[in-house]
One Martini backbone bead per residue (centre of mass of N, CA, C, O) as a GRO file, in nm:
protein
  156
    1MET     BB    1  -1.089  -0.978   4.169
    2LEU     BB    2  -1.389  -0.842   4.052
    3ARG     BB    3  -1.721  -0.848   4.202
    4ASP     BB    4  -2.065  -0.941   4.111
    5PHE     BB    5  -2.328  -1.048   4.347
    6GLY     BB    6  -2.576  -1.037   4.198
    7ALA     BB    7  -2.876  -1.211   4.167
    8ASN     BB    8  -2.949  -1.022   3.923
    9ILE     BB    9  -2.996  -0.969   3.582
   10ALA     BB   10  -3.001  -0.701   3.399
   11PRO     BB   11  -3.125  -0.567   3.142
   12PHE     BB   12  -3.063  -0.414   2.862
   13ASN     BB   13  -3.076  -0.052   2.813
   14GLU     BB   14  -3.114   0.111   2.511
   15ASN     BB   15  -3.235   0.399   2.647
   16ALA     BB   16  -2.994   0.465   2.785
   17THR     BB   17  -2.727   0.702   2.824
   18PHE     BB   18  -2.455   0.664   2.990
   19LYS     BB   19  -2.402   0.933   3.153
   20VAL     BB   20  -2.135   1.147   3.260
   21ASN     BB   21  -2.035   1.408   3.527
   22ILE     BB   22  -1.720   1.463   3.636
   23ASN     BB   23  -1.564   1.635   3.844
   24GLY     BB   24  -1.248   1.754   3.707
   25LEU     BB   25  -1.324   1.674   3.421
   26THR     BB   26  -1.331   1.668   3.107
   27ALA     BB   27  -1.540   1.649   2.846
   28LYS     BB   28  -1.377   1.430   2.696
   29VAL     BB   29  -1.355   1.231   2.935
   30ASN     BB   30  -1.655   1.204   2.998
   31GLU     BB   31  -1.728   1.092   2.718
   32SER     BB   32  -1.547   0.844   2.734
   33ILE     BB   33  -1.677   0.722   2.990
   34SER     BB   34  -1.959   0.703   2.869
   35ASN     BB   35  -1.878   0.509   2.638
   36ALA     BB   36  -1.771   0.290   2.828
   37CYS     BB   37  -2.036   0.231   2.974
   38LEU     BB   38  -2.179   0.125   2.725
   39GLU     BB   39  -1.972  -0.091   2.632
   40VAL     BB   40  -1.969  -0.273   2.892
   41ALA     BB   41  -2.270  -0.333   2.889
   42LYS     BB   42  -2.293  -0.457   2.608
   43GLU     BB   43  -2.070  -0.671   2.629
   44GLY     BB   44  -2.169  -0.806   2.890
   45ASP     BB   45  -2.445  -0.888   2.776
   46LYS     BB   46  -2.348  -1.046   2.522
   47ARG     BB   47  -2.121  -1.232   2.704
   48SER     BB   48  -2.187  -1.286   3.006
   49CYS     BB   49  -2.005  -1.049   3.151
   50GLU     BB   50  -1.739  -0.886   3.250
   51PHE     BB   51  -1.617  -0.549   3.177
   52LEU     BB   52  -1.309  -0.357   3.093
   53ILE     BB   53  -1.211  -0.002   3.118
   54LEU     BB   54  -0.932   0.212   3.078
   55VAL     BB   55  -0.936   0.556   3.143
   56ASN     BB   56  -0.765   0.825   3.066
   57ILE     BB   57  -0.778   1.133   3.256
   58LYS     BB   58  -0.621   1.311   3.031
   59THR     BB   59  -0.711   1.186   2.726
   60GLY     BB   60  -0.950   0.941   2.702
   61GLU     BB   61  -0.817   0.693   2.658
   62TRP     BB   62  -0.816   0.340   2.584
   63ASP     BB   63  -0.560   0.150   2.735
   64TYR     BB   64  -0.766  -0.082   2.852
   65GLN     BB   65  -0.894  -0.424   2.799
   66GLU     BB   66  -1.145  -0.659   2.952
   67LYS     BB   67  -1.246  -0.987   2.969
   68GLY     BB   68  -1.425  -1.158   3.188
   69MET     BB   69  -1.633  -1.299   3.389
   70GLU     BB   70  -1.940  -1.335   3.509
   71ASN     BB   71  -1.833  -1.194   3.819
   72ALA     BB   72  -1.544  -1.088   3.694
   73VAL     BB   73  -1.252  -0.861   3.710
   74GLY     BB   74  -0.910  -0.851   3.711
   75GLY     BB   75  -0.635  -0.976   3.622
   76HIS     BB   76  -0.311  -1.020   3.553
   77ASP     BB   77  -0.296  -0.820   3.317
   78PHE     BB   78  -0.399  -0.576   3.476
   79PHE     BB   79  -0.165  -0.567   3.687
   80ASP     BB   80   0.064  -0.549   3.480
   81PHE     BB   81  -0.021  -0.284   3.355
   82LEU     BB   82  -0.016  -0.106   3.619
   83ALA     BB   83   0.296  -0.167   3.682
   84ASN     BB   84   0.363  -0.002   3.382
   85THR     BB   85   0.238   0.277   3.503
   86ASN     BB   86   0.172   0.650   3.557
   87ASN     BB   87  -0.119   0.662   3.518
   88LYS     BB   88  -0.452   0.771   3.526
   89TYR     BB   89  -0.776   0.614   3.609
   90ALA     BB   90  -1.073   0.489   3.483
   91PHE     BB   91  -1.271   0.232   3.620
   92VAL     BB   92  -1.461   0.057   3.380
   93HIS     BB   93  -1.754  -0.136   3.471
   94ASN     BB   94  -1.971  -0.395   3.486
   95HIS     BB   95  -2.309  -0.459   3.629
   96PRO     BB   96  -2.544  -0.687   3.575
   97SER     BB   97  -2.733  -0.600   3.831
   98GLY     BB   98  -2.703  -0.273   3.896
   99MET     BB   99  -2.518  -0.248   4.121
  100THR     BB  100  -2.303  -0.151   4.328
  101PHE     BB  101  -2.032  -0.173   4.496
  102SER     BB  102  -1.791  -0.374   4.583
  103PHE     BB  103  -1.547  -0.456   4.790
  104ASP     BB  104  -1.331  -0.487   4.567
  105ASP     BB  105  -1.372  -0.212   4.442
  106LEU     BB  106  -1.300  -0.040   4.693
  107GLN     BB  107  -1.018  -0.158   4.736
  108THR     BB  108  -0.898  -0.080   4.466
  109PHE     BB  109  -0.941   0.224   4.494
  110LEU     BB  110  -0.770   0.258   4.765
  111VAL     BB  111  -0.490   0.101   4.672
  112ILE     BB  112  -0.473   0.194   4.371
  113ASP     BB  113  -0.317   0.469   4.240
  114SER     BB  114  -0.418   0.458   3.926
  115ILE     BB  115  -0.703   0.478   4.063
  116ASP     BB  116  -0.925   0.765   4.051
  117VAL     BB  117  -1.174   0.608   3.917
  118MET     BB  118  -1.491   0.451   3.990
  119VAL     BB  119  -1.694   0.241   3.764
  120ALA     BB  120  -2.044   0.139   3.754
  121SER     BB  121  -2.224  -0.034   3.489
  122GLY     BB  122  -2.536  -0.094   3.426
  123HIS     BB  123  -2.750  -0.250   3.213
  124ASN     BB  124  -2.989  -0.038   3.308
  125GLY     BB  125  -2.805   0.256   3.337
  126LYS     BB  126  -2.671   0.252   3.596
  127ILE     BB  127  -2.442   0.483   3.765
  128PHE     BB  128  -2.135   0.449   3.945
  129TYR     BB  129  -1.919   0.676   4.139
  130ILE     BB  130  -1.567   0.741   4.227
  131LYS     BB  131  -1.393   1.036   4.353
  132GLY     BB  132  -1.065   1.096   4.484
  133LYS     BB  133  -0.894   1.111   4.750
  134LYS     BB  134  -0.645   0.913   4.895
  135ARG     BB  135  -0.549   0.744   5.157
  136LYS     BB  136  -0.298   0.632   5.332
  137ILE     BB  137  -0.194   0.307   5.408
  138LYS     BB  138  -0.006   0.188   5.674
  139ASN     BB  139  -0.179  -0.063   5.790
  140LYS     BB  140  -0.176  -0.392   5.680
  141ARG     BB  141  -0.362  -0.654   5.609
  142PRO     BB  142  -0.458  -0.914   5.485
  143GLY     BB  143  -0.580  -0.802   5.173
  144GLY     BB  144  -0.554  -0.477   5.250
  145ILE     BB  145  -0.680  -0.453   5.532
  146GLN     BB  146  -0.788  -0.208   5.759
  147LEU     BB  147  -0.782  -0.193   6.107
  148ARG     BB  148  -0.998  -0.037   6.348
  149GLY     BB  149  -0.969   0.014   6.684
  150LYS     BB  150  -1.066  -0.202   6.933
  151GLY     BB  151  -0.866  -0.476   6.993
  152PRO     BB  152  -0.681  -0.756   6.906
  153ASP     BB  153  -0.745  -0.697   6.569
  154ARG     BB  154  -0.648  -0.398   6.605
  155ASN     BB  155  -0.554  -0.082   6.521
  156ASN     BB  156  -0.458   0.184   6.751
   0.00000   0.00000   0.00000
């Protein structure tokens, strides 16, 4: 589950544009991601929860949607869906607090090959995104975390 641990819930800003322009994606896909940013913020605000839309980064289609819990999204159905696809997605979800990515968001982006873009859409209209090549993680610790550096608990 991906969690937004923000202490405060930002009110929905109906005047915000919720627009993104992510390099390397078509205008159609950017428009679809922008619409998804607005939708997850509206739905999350209305339902007092996190909401998720997976936008196919080739077609712009919304291939998967999920209503999460108050501070988390990405349950069993989400992982089952990703296990049965070869497509690449923009993972668009709301952060009621309007804060940036959680640790779980970053871990999901780095570990799940199908997620090529991670987007957090705040109810206040702030949008954060990460796009780019991911490096392969060779040595994983429990929870998918790779430790580097020196010391008894580190991979040297």
